[in-house]
Each structure stands twice: as structure tokens, then as C-alpha cells.
C-alpha positions in Angstrom: -23.5 -43.2 -7.0 -25.6 -43.8 -3.4 -29.3 -42.8 -2.8 -29.9 -40.2 -0.3 -33.0 -40.6 1.9 -34.2 -38.7 5.0 -33.8 -40.3 8.6 -34.2 -39.5 12.1 -31.9 -39.8 14.3 -31.5 -39.9 18.2 -28.6 -37.8 18.3 -25.5 -35.7 16.9 -21.7 -36.0 18.1 -22.9 -32.3 19.1 -25.5 -33.6 21.7 -23.4 -35.7 24.0 -20.0 -33.5 23.3 -16.4 -34.6 24.4 -15.1 -31.8 25.7 -12.1 -30.2 25.0 -9.5 -30.5 27.8 -7.4 -27.2 27.6 -4.2 -29.3 29.0 -4.0 -31.0 26.0 -3.6 -28.2 23.5 0.1 -27.9 22.9 2.5 -24.9 23.1 4.0 -24.2 20.3 7.7 -23.6 21.2 11.0 -22.2 20.2 12.0 -25.7 18.7 8.9 -26.0 16.8 9.2 -22.6 15.0 12.9 -23.5 14.3 11.7 -26.0 12.2 9.2 -23.5 10.6 12.3 -21.3 9.9 14.3 -24.2 9.1 12.1 -25.3 6.3 11.4 -21.6 5.0 15.3 -21.0 4.6 15.5 -24.1 2.2 12.7 -22.6 0.2 14.6 -19.9 0.1 17.7 -21.0 -1.1 16.0 -23.2 -3.9 14.8 -19.9 -5.2 17.7 -17.9 -4.5 16.6 -15.3 -1.9 19.1 -13.9 -0.3 16.2 -11.6 2.1 12.5 -12.4 2.7 10.4 -10.0 3.9 6.8 -11.2 5.2 4.0 -8.6 5.8 1.1 -8.7 8.1 -1.1 -6.7 9.6 -4.7 -7.1 11.2 -6.5 -8.6 8.6 -3.6 -10.4 6.6 -2.1 -11.8 9.9 -1.6 -15.0 8.9 2.0 -15.6 7.2 3.7 -13.4 9.9 1.8 -15.4 13.0 2.5 -18.9 11.5 5.8 -17.6 12.0 6.6 -16.0 15.1 3.1 -16.2 17.2 2.3 -12.6 16.4 -0.5 -11.8 15.1 -0.5 -8.0 14.9 -3.3 -6.1 16.7 -4.1 -2.7 15.0 -1.0 -2.2 14.0 1.4 -3.4 10.9 4.0 -5.5 11.0 7.3 -6.8 9.1 9.4 -9.5 9.2 12.6 -9.7 7.6 14.4 -12.9 7.5 18.5 -12.9 5.9 20.4 -15.6 4.8 22.3 -16.7 8.0 21.4 -14.1 10.3 19.2 -13.9 13.0 15.4 -12.8 11.9 14.3 -9.2 12.5 10.8 -7.8 13.2 9.7 -4.5 12.9 6.5 -3.2 15.0 4.8 -0.5 16.2 4.1 0.9 19.6 1.7 -1.4 21.0 2.7 -4.8 19.3 6.0 -3.8 20.5 5.0 -4.8 24.1 2.6 -7.6 22.8 6.1 -9.0 21.5 7.1 -10.1 24.9 5.0 -13.0 24.4 6.9 -14.3 20.9 9.3 -17.8 21.4 10.8 -17.6 17.8 14.0 -16.4 17.9 14.0 -13.6 16.4 15.3 -9.6 17.1 12.6 -6.8 17.5 13.2 -3.4 15.7 10.3 -0.3 17.0 9.5 1.1 14.0 6.7 4.0 15.0 4.8 4.4 11.8 3.9 1.0 12.3 1.6 2.2 15.5 -1.6 3.9 15.0 -2.0 7.5 13.9 -1.1 10.6 16.6 0.9 8.1 18.9 4.2 9.3 20.5 6.9 8.9 17.6 10.2 8.7 20.5 12.3 7.2 18.7 11.9 8.5 15.2 13.6 5.5 13.3 13.8 5.4 9.3 12.5 2.3 7.2 15.6 3.8 5.1 17.9 3.1 8.4 16.5 -0.1 9.5 16.9 -1.8 6.1 20.5 -0.1 5.8 21.2 -2.1 8.9 19.6 -5.2 8.1 22.2 -5.3 4.8 20.0 -4.7 1.5 22.2 -4.0 -1.6 22.2 -3.6 -4.8 23.2 -7.4 -5.1 20.2 -8.6 -2.6 17.1 -10.8 -4.3 14.5 -10.3 -2.6 11.4 -12.3 -2.1 8.0 -10.4 -0.9 5.4 -12.1 1.4 1.9 -10.5 1.3 -1.5 -11.6 1.0 -1.7 -13.2 -2.2 0.1 -14.1 -5.6 -1.3 -13.2 -9.0 -1.8 -14.6 -12.8 0.5 -12.2 -14.7 -2.0 -12.1 -17.8 -4.3 -10.2 -16.1 -1.8 -6.9 -15.6 0.1 -4.8 -17.6 2.8 -4.1 -15.2 6.6 -5.2 -16.0 7.6 -5.8 -12.2 6.2 -8.6 -10.3 2.7 -7.4 -8.3 3.4 -6.9 -4.6 0.5 -6.5 -2.4 2.1 -4.7 1.0 2.4 -0.7 1.2 3.4 1.0 -1.6 6.2 2.9 0.9 7.8 -0.4 1.7 8.5 -1.5 -1.5 9.8 2.4 -2.6 11.8 2.1 0.4 13.5 -1.1 -0.2 14.2 0.2 -3.8 16.8 3.0 -1.9 19.1 0.0 -2.2 17.5 -3.4 -4.3 16.4 -2.7 -7.8 13.2 -3.6 -8.9 14.1 -6.4 -10.6 15.6 -8.1 -7.8 12.4 -8.0 -5.8 9.6 -10.4 -6.3 6.3 -11.7 -4.9 6.9 -14.8 -2.9 4.1 -15.4 -1.0 3.7 -19.0 -2.8 6.3 -19.9 -0.7 3.6 -19.7 2.4 0.5 -20.5 0.2 1.3 -23.0 -2.8 -0.5 -26.1 -2.6 2.3 -28.6 -2.8 5.3 -26.8 -0.8 3.8 -23.8 0.7 4.8 -24.1 4.6 1.1 -23.7 5.8 0.4 -26.6 3.8 2.6 -28.9 5.7 0.9 -29.3 9.2 2.3 -31.0 12.6 0.4 -32.9 14.8 0.2 -29.6 17.3 -0.8 -27.8 14.4 -4.0 -30.2 14.1 -4.2 -30.3 17.0 -5.1 -26.1 17.7 -7.4 -26.7 14.2 -9.8 -29.6 15.9 -10.1 -27.5 18.9 -11.3 -24.4 16.4 -13.6 -26.9 14.6 -14.9 -28.3 17.7 -15.9 -25.0 19.0 -17.5 -23.6 15.4 -19.1 -26.6 14.6 -20.9 -26.4 18.3 -21.8 -22.6 18.1 -23.6 -23.9 15.1 -25.3 -25.9 16.5 -26.4 -24.1 19.2 -27.7 -21.5 17.2 -29.6 -23.7 15.1 -31.4 -25.6 17.9 -32.3 -22.2 19.1 -34.2 -20.5 15.9 -37.9 -19.4 16.7 -40.4 -17.9 14.2 -40.1 -14.0 14.9 -36.7 -13.8 15.7 -34.1 -11.3 14.8 -31.2 -11.6 13.3 -29.1 -10.2 15.9 -31.0 -12.5 18.8 -29.9 -15.2 17.0 -26.1 -14.7 17.0 -26.3 -14.8 20.7 -26.7 -18.3 20.9 -23.4 -18.7 19.1 -22.0 -18.4 22.7 -18.3 -17.6 22.1 -15.6 -17.7 24.6 -12.3 -15.6 23.8 -10.9 -17.6 21.0 -9.7 -15.8 18.4 -11.9 -15.7 15.2 -11.3 -16.0 11.3 -14.4 -14.8 9.8 -17.4 -12.9 10.6 -20.1 -14.8 12.1 -22.8 -15.0 9.8 -27.0 -14.9 10.1 -29.3 -14.2 7.3 -32.6 -14.9 7.2 -34.6 -14.5 4.0 -33.7 -14.9 0.1 -32.2 -11.2 0.0 -30.0 -11.7 3.2 -29.1 -15.4 2.6 -28.2 -14.3 -1.0 -25.5 -12.1 0.6 -23.2 -15.1 1.2 -20.8 -13.1 4.4 -23.3 -10.4 5.6 -23.2 -10.3 9.4 -26.3 -10.4 11.4 -28.9 -7.4 10.7 -30.7 -5.7 13.5 -34.8 -5.7 11.7 -34.6 -9.1 9.7 -37.3 -11.5 11.5 -37.3 -15.1 10.9 -40.5 -16.8 9.2 -41.3 -20.4 8.0 -39.7 -21.0 4.9 -37.2 -18.2 5.0 -33.7 -19.4 3.6 -31.3 -19.4 6.6 -27.8 -19.2 7.1 -24.9 -19.6 9.7 -22.1 -19.7 10.1 -18.7 -18.9 12.3 -15.1 -19.8 11.8 -12.2 -19.8 14.5 -8.6 -20.3 13.1 -8.0 -23.1 11.4 -12.0 -24.1 10.9 -15.3 -22.8 9.6 -18.7 -24.4 9.8 -21.5 -23.0 7.9 -24.9 -24.5 7.3 -27.6 -23.1 4.7 -30.8 -24.1 4.4 -34.5 -23.6 4.8 -36.9 -22.9 8.1 -39.6 -25.3 7.6 -40.0 -28.8 9.7 -41.3 -30.9 6.3 -42.1 -30.3 2.6 -45.4 -29.5 3.3 -44.4 -26.1 4.7 -42.6 -25.3 1.4 -44.2 -22.7 -1.2 -45.1 -23.8 -4.1 -42.5 -22.0 -6.0 -39.9 -24.1 -4.0 -41.5 -27.1 -4.0 -38.9 -29.2 -5.4 -36.1 -27.7 -2.8 -35.6 -30.9 -1.4 -35.7 -33.6 -4.5 -34.4 -31.2 -6.9 -31.5 -29.4 -5.4 -30.9 -30.6 -1.8 -30.5 -34.3 -2.1 -28.4 -34.2 -5.7 -25.8 -31.5 -3.5 -25.6 -34.0 -0.6 -25.2 -36.5 -3.5 -22.1 -34.9 -4.3 -21.1 -33.7 -0.6 -21.0 -37.6 -0.2 -19.6 -38.5 -2.9 -16.7 -35.5 -2.1 -15.5 -36.9 1.2 -15.0 -40.6 -0.1 -12.8 -39.2 -2.8 -10.6 -37.6 -0.5 -7.7 -39.7 -0.5 -3.8 -39.8 -0.3 -2.6 -39.9 -3.7 -5.8 -38.7 -5.7 -5.8 -35.7 -7.1 -7.9 -32.3 -6.6 -8.8 -32.2 -10.4 -10.3 -36.0 -10.1 -12.4 -34.2 -6.8 -13.6 -31.4 -8.9 -14.4 -33.9 -11.6 -16.3 -35.7 -9.5 -18.5 -32.9 -8.3 -19.2 -31.8 -11.8 -20.5 -35.1 -12.4 -22.9 -35.6 -10.2 -24.8 -32.1 -9.7 -22.6 -30.0 -12.5 -20.5 -27.2 -10.9 -22.2 -24.4 -13.9 -25.9 -25.9 -13.3 -26.1 -25.6 -9.7 -24.9 -22.4 -9.4 -21.4 -23.3 -8.1 -19.5 -20.1 -8.5 -16.1 -21.0 -6.2 -14.3 -23.7 -6.2 -15.5 -27.7 -4.8 -13.2 -26.9 -1.7 -10.2 -24.8 -0.7 -7.4 -24.9 1.7 -7.9 -23.3 4.9 -5.3 -22.7 7.9 -5.3 -19.3 10.0 -6.4 -17.6 7.3 -10.0 -19.2 5.7 -9.1 -19.8 2.6 -5.3 -20.0 1.5 -5.5 -21.6 -1.7 -8.0 -23.8 -3.8 -6.4 -26.5 -5.5 -9.9 -28.0 -6.6 -9.7 -26.9 -10.7 -11.0 -28.8 -13.2 -7.9 -31.1 -14.5 -5.6 -30.2 -11.9 -3.2 -32.9 -11.4 -1.8 -31.8 -8.0 -1.7 -35.2 -5.0 -3.7 -35.0 -2.2 -1.0 -35.4 0.6 -0.8 -35.7 4.6 -0.4 -32.7 6.5 -2.9 -30.4 4.4 -6.4 -28.6 6.1 -9.5 -28.8 3.7 -12.7 -27.4 3.7 -15.6 -29.0 2.1 -17.2 -26.0 0.8 -19.4 -25.3 -2.1 -23.0 -23.3 -2.1 -25.0 -24.8 -4.9 -27.3 -21.4 -5.3 -30.4 -20.8 -7.5 -32.3 -17.9 -8.5 -36.1 -16.5 -9.6 -36.9 -18.1 -6.9 -34.0 -17.5 -4.4 -32.6 -21.3 -3.0 -29.7 -22.1 -1.4 -27.8 -25.3 0.5 -24.2 -25.0 2.2 -22.9 -27.4 4.2 -19.7 -26.4 5.2 -17.0 -28.0 7.6 -13.7 -28.9 7.7 -11.2 -31.8 7.7 -7.1 -32.7 7.9 -5.5 -35.2 5.8 -2.9 -37.6 8.3 -1.3 -40.4 7.3 -0.8 -43.2 9.9 2.5 -41.4 11.5 0.8 -37.9 12.0 -2.3 -39.7 13.1 -0.2 -41.3 15.8 1.0 -38.7 17.1 -2.1 -36.6 17.2 -3.3 -39.5 19.5 -0.1 -39.2 21.7 -0.6 -35.2 22.4 -4.3 -35.5 22.7 -6.0 -37.8 23.6 -9.3 -36.1 23.5 -8.7 -34.4 20.1 -8.2 -37.9 18.9 -11.1 -39.3 21.0 -13.5 -36.3 18.8 -12.2 -37.3 15.7 -12.7 -40.9 16.0 -16.2 -40.2 17.3 -17.2 -38.3 13.9 -15.7 -40.6 11.9 -17.8 -43.5 13.5 -20.9 -41.0 12.6 -19.9 -40.8 9.3 -19.3 -43.9 8.8 -22.0 -45.7 10.6 -25.0 -42.8 10.4 -24.5 -41.3 7.2 -22.6 -44.0 5.1 -20.2 -42.1 4.8 -16.7 -44.5 3.6 -14.3 -42.0 4.2 -10.4 -42.8 4.2 -8.4 -43.5 7.4 -6.5 -40.5 6.6 -9.7 -37.8 6.6 -10.1 -36.1 10.4 -13.2 -34.4 11.1 -12.6 -31.4 12.4 -16.0 -30.1 13.1 -18.9 -32.3 15.0 -21.6 -31.4 12.6 -19.4 -32.6 9.5 -21.3 -33.9 6.7 -24.5 -32.9 8.1 -27.0 -31.7 6.1 -30.4 -31.0 7.9 -32.9 -30.8 5.3 -35.5 -29.2 7.7 -33.9 -26.3 9.8 -37.1 -26.8 12.2 -35.9 -30.3 12.6 -32.6 -31.3 13.4 -33.3 -34.8 14.6 -33.5 -35.2 10.2 -30.7 -35.8 8.2 -29.9 -36.7 5.0 -28.1 -40.0 4.6 -26.8 -41.9 2.2 -28.0 -45.6 1.4 -26.3 -48.1 -0.5 
């Protein structure tokens, strides 16, 4: 295991950023959506589904957005795929207009009850009539894609657990027996065959742009932190553009607020020396989050937390180094879990979730990082190095979250062809991780963040970072 040291550095990738060239951000074309539908239909056939229903709303937009390019805003939406026919998308009033931007080859139907309360119901379409028109019947076998799929042993329900609005399922039951209606969310979110875990080069370029923006936003907040500043004042330094976010922006000062984990910036909490601090934000396909202590060196740590750097942060970073070095095509997710557990102890270091997870335009699609899991890391997945260590009495935590994509040589060459700037940023990050941090990442590991694996032991001094030494 490598020794962990503090090191003074002249600059991070964020300090001399390679700009994003928007002309290199590829458009997801009709042909791209056709490939997605082709693969999804193969999964439908393999599971003997005659129909697939994909539900979406503002929060649970990702699956529907992946297939259509439309993310429901204010409203709900329902995409219905029938074997050997053109898909149909049911939309409310405002999304019906928004749908003009769709490039996928689908039919659009207005279903006004998907609109907000009180809006006009001029067409008066009934959901039952639309379902009848689409062709649901007694012999249909319907897969329903909502948000999640569930362990059946935790529920006393005979039918499949389906997490879309009850009235949609009840209307479907007018034509199709409940035993023929199944939860099919695994078609999107399964670790191995899920459609969102088969990233194309275009997908990766979009996710890299998101990671670039997120990391630069987080870094700008960190370098502008000042004693006496309010959380909400610090949040102004995120410097957002109009890129859709995937998570609520997070800034927390002090033990209690930082311990909340996912809180938005508050109006009355002032930053002081010795505070625990957390800063993070995610755009679609990314999340960057850093948690540490607002000190300039160890002399500013209060006595009861004096062991914070040596006993918590350095061992944690040692596990982060090992995590990145273990991500390789052919290794198992379970092996990565065991590695982290062996170095610091999952339970002993207060890691309550998995040591990593998969990501898409929704921040957490699934996590294969489980003890004993034999699923193999493959090309075309986006992964978050995301696990917080946390202690109580007194409260202390550390978090170094950034994203990577695993891409074989063919996929890397395609990324480089589509977006040379994207690939240049990735290579700059890889060079920093290998040369400055001494993390021996595999060729197939593509860092999405300018702060990838960067751990600041002292949040007042961003020129000091932790590094590995052989």
C-alpha cells in the first residue's frame, strides 16, 4: 500500500483550464435514437414484452429523455413502445409544444391530464381510449419503466412493484391482466445490460462537459471561501450557466449542516476556522463534491479533532488511490469493494452507502459496488468514485467525489475524433493523476473532472494536496 503525504503544488488542472468548445459538443441525431430503440427492442424481445411503457416527470426524467431527447418540464409524460410499430409519446400542454425539438422518430399525442391543474382540457382525451388505440389487450405483456426496481422479499405484494402513478396502471388493467404487467426498469438500469450503461462516444463527450463545468464550479467556490461568509453567499461562486443541473447545489458549513449531507445553502450559517465544509454540484452525467475542514494547517484543528488528518483523511485517501488503480476492464466491482474495505473498513469509517456507483443523466442509476459481486467492469460505463467517511462525537468527515468513464481503445479513438478538446482535457487530468498524485490509473480510465482524486487536507490552502508515494 502506498504512503500518503502532503504536497505543495503550483497548479491544478482547474488553474489553467482548457476551455469547452461548444462546436465540438455533438448533437444526438435521429440515427442515434434509432440505435437506442433498436437495442431496447432487443431487450424487449428477450423478455417477451409486447409493449413497454416508460414514465417520466420532472424528477424522474432520465429514462424517457434518453429515448426521446425530451425531459418533462412541469408535467408528466408517457412513452409507449409496441413491437413493430412507431413509439407513441403522451404529453401535457406545455411539453406538447416543447416536443418540437424531438429528433427521434415517434408519434406525439396530447393527454391534457398530464398538464398542471387548472389548465385547459380542450381535447378531452381519455387515457383508456388512448391505450385502446395503441393496442393493449388481454394478451399483451407489458413492461413498465418507472424509477427503480425493488427486492420482492421486503414487500407483501403478489404483483410486481411498479412505481408510476396508480391511475395509469389501473387504466392499463382495463385491457391487460395485472399478472401480465411487470416492472421493466432493469432494461435501463441493470449494471450489465441496462441501456444507459452502454455509453457511446457522444454520450461521453456530453458527460465530460458536465464534469468539467461541475469541477470548475466547485473549485471556484472553494478558492473563494472566507471566514464569516454565509453558505448562501458562498454559493454565488458556483458561477452557473444555464446547463441543467442533476442535483441540488450543496454548500454546508459546520458539523451539523455538513452532517445533513444533501442540504442546500442556508441563510444564517457563517463559516469559521475549524468548520467541517462540504461543497458540491452536479450537471447531468456528473457530480463533483468535496468535504473537508476549513483550516490552513493542523495547528488550527481543535484538540478533540487533532487526529483528523493522520487517522481519517490520509487513510481515506489511501483507499481512494487504490479505488482508482483497481478500476480496470475485467476486474470485478466486488473486488473494488473488498479493496476499500481491507484498507479502511467500510463499517469502521462510517461508510453507509456503496464505495462507488454508476451514473447517467440521473445522478445514481445503480451500484454494483457490493461485497461478493462478480459483475465485471466493462467499457462504456460512467462511474462515480463516491463514498463519504464519517465519524461522530465529535463529527468529522471527508469526501472526494469525482466521475470517470471506462472506455476501451476503440471508444477512446472515437471520443478523440468527435471532440479533440474533450480528449485533451481528459489527457491533462490523466497526466496530473499519474505524475502529481502518483495514481497509476489504467489506460481505459477517463477522468471527467478537473479535480479528479484531488483531496485538500486544508480547505484554506488549496495549494496543499494529498499524494501517494511508493
